[in-house]
N, C-alpha and C positions, 0 to 999 in steps of 0.2 A: 647062206647061198645068196648071191646077188641076183637081183631081178634083171630082166632084159633092158628095162628103162635105165637102171643104175649103170649097167655096162655101157649103154649107149652114151650116157652122160660122161662117164670116165673116158670113153674113146674120143669123144668130142673135145674134152678138156686136153687130152694128150695131143690131139691133132693140132689144136691151137698153140699149145706149149711148144711142140716140135717145129711148127712153122715159124714161130717167133724167134726161137733159138737160131734156126737156119738164117733168118734175115738179120738178126743181130750180128751174127758172125760175118755175113756178107757185106752189110751196109753200115754196121755200127748201131749202137742203141739209139742215139739221137736222130739219125736219118731214117730209121724204121718207123713207119706210121701204123696206126691201127688198121687203116684201110689196106696197107700192104699185107699185114698179117691175115686180115680177113680174106683177101684174095688168095694168098699162099695156102691157107688152111681150107679154103673153099667153104667158108661159113659166112653167115650174115654178120655185119658189124656188131649188131646187138647181141648176137650169140656170145661174142668174146666177152662182153660186159656181164653176161650171166655167170661166167666162169672166173673172170679176173676183173678187178676194179680199174686196172691201169696197166700200162707197159711195165711200170716198176713192180707191180704185183706179179707179173709173169716172170720177171728177172728174179724176184725174191723166191719164187716157187722152186727155182733150181736148187737153192740152199736147203729148202725143206725136203726136197727129194733126197739130198745127201744125208740129212739127219735120219730120215726114214730108213734109208739103206743101212745106216749104222745100227739102228735098232733091229732090223731084219737079220743082220749078220752078227748079232750079239755073240754067238758061240765062237766066232773067230777072234774076238778080242777080250771077252769077259771070262777069263780063266786064270788060275794061279792067284797069288796073293800080292804080286808086285804091282802097285798103282802106276808107277812110272811106265812099266811095260804095257799096261792096258792103254794108257794115254797115247803112247807111241803106235800101238796097233790101230787105234782109232784114226790117228793122223794118216797112217798108211792107207787105210781104206778110203779116206777122203782124197788122198793124193792120187789113187788109182785113176780116178775120173779127171782130177785137176791136170795131171801131167799130160794126158792124152788130148786135152781140149784147151791148149794154150790160147788160141784165138778168142774162144768164148770167155775164158777166165779173164783175159785182158779187157774185154767188154765189161764184164761184171765189176772188176776192180775199178777201172776208169769211170764207169757210170756211177758207182757208189761214191767215189771221190767228188764228182761233179754235181750230182743231184741228190739233194737232201731227201727227196721222196723215196729214192731207192733205199737209202739207209733207214728210213722210217719203216719201210716194209720189211726190211731184213732184221729189224731190232728183235722181234720175237724169236727168230731163228737163233740169233746170238745168245739170247737168254736160255734157250733150250740146251745149247751146246755147253754153256757155262754151268747150267744146273747138273748136266750129266757128269762133267768133271768134278763139280763140288760133291756129288754123291759118292764118287769114287774115292775122293780125298777123305771124306768123312768116314767112310767105311774103313779105310786104312788107319785113320786116327783111332777108331774104336778098337782096332786090333793092335794098337800101340806101335804101329810101324812108322807113323808120321807124327810129328810134334802136334800136340793139341792146342798150343798157344796161338796157332794161326787160324784165322777165319777161313773155312773151306771155300766160301764164295769169292773171297779176295784171291786166294791161290788159284782157284778155277778161272777167274778173270785174267790172271797172268797167263795161264796156259792157253786160253782162248786168244788172247792178244798175240801170243807167240805165233800161233797158227796164222792169223790174218795179217800180221806184220810181215811174216816170212813170205806169204803169198804176194803181198804188195811188192816186196823187194824182188821176188822172183819175176814178176811181170816187168818191173822196171829194168831188169837185166836181160829182158827178152828171152827168158827161159834158160839163161846160161848159168844161173846160180844153182848150187847143189842143194835144192829145196829140202829133201829129207835129211841130209846130213846137218844142215844148219838147224833145222827144227830139233833134231836129236840133241845137238850140243846145247841149245838154249834150254830144253826141258831138263837136261842133266844138271844144268846150273840151278834151276829152280828146285829141283828135288834134293840137291846137296843141302840146301837150307831147310828143307822140310823133314828129311829123314832123321829118325831118332838115332842118336849116336850110340 
């Protein structure tokens, strides 16, 4: 059971995060300042730095939230023996939030491309997603459903790259691209090479 102090800390962190996201959507990442976030969240400037080391860390937190959601919703994707289906169900969960938040995703993608610090903060998130895919592939290899000659981490990196590359193309198309269909087609191509004949 969480203490009152822990709940208060979590509430403050969420308030800062939500204020920042609102401002990133309205003004863009670059134009949003820590002072603007402080005012919107109604917290002291120093309080922000107790929870997040930088604007980039706030942005990266959004990705961590998605990974946490995937773990919380594990029963929705981690069933059956088909590794490809599990991967596509994970993509689907990630896309639920993505598709309904185009303006924010655009900020995330564009900021990641322009600012090295954003990418540095997001790096651990990418590794966690890659490791999740690698674990699924390794499990399927142990069941002799996928070829064992391929390194699970390399294959997982390809699946991770498919997701982020498709996201980038989707943003560039201003949301007109069929995100889930393209992801599914690319994943199918990868699994054609992995599946045991």
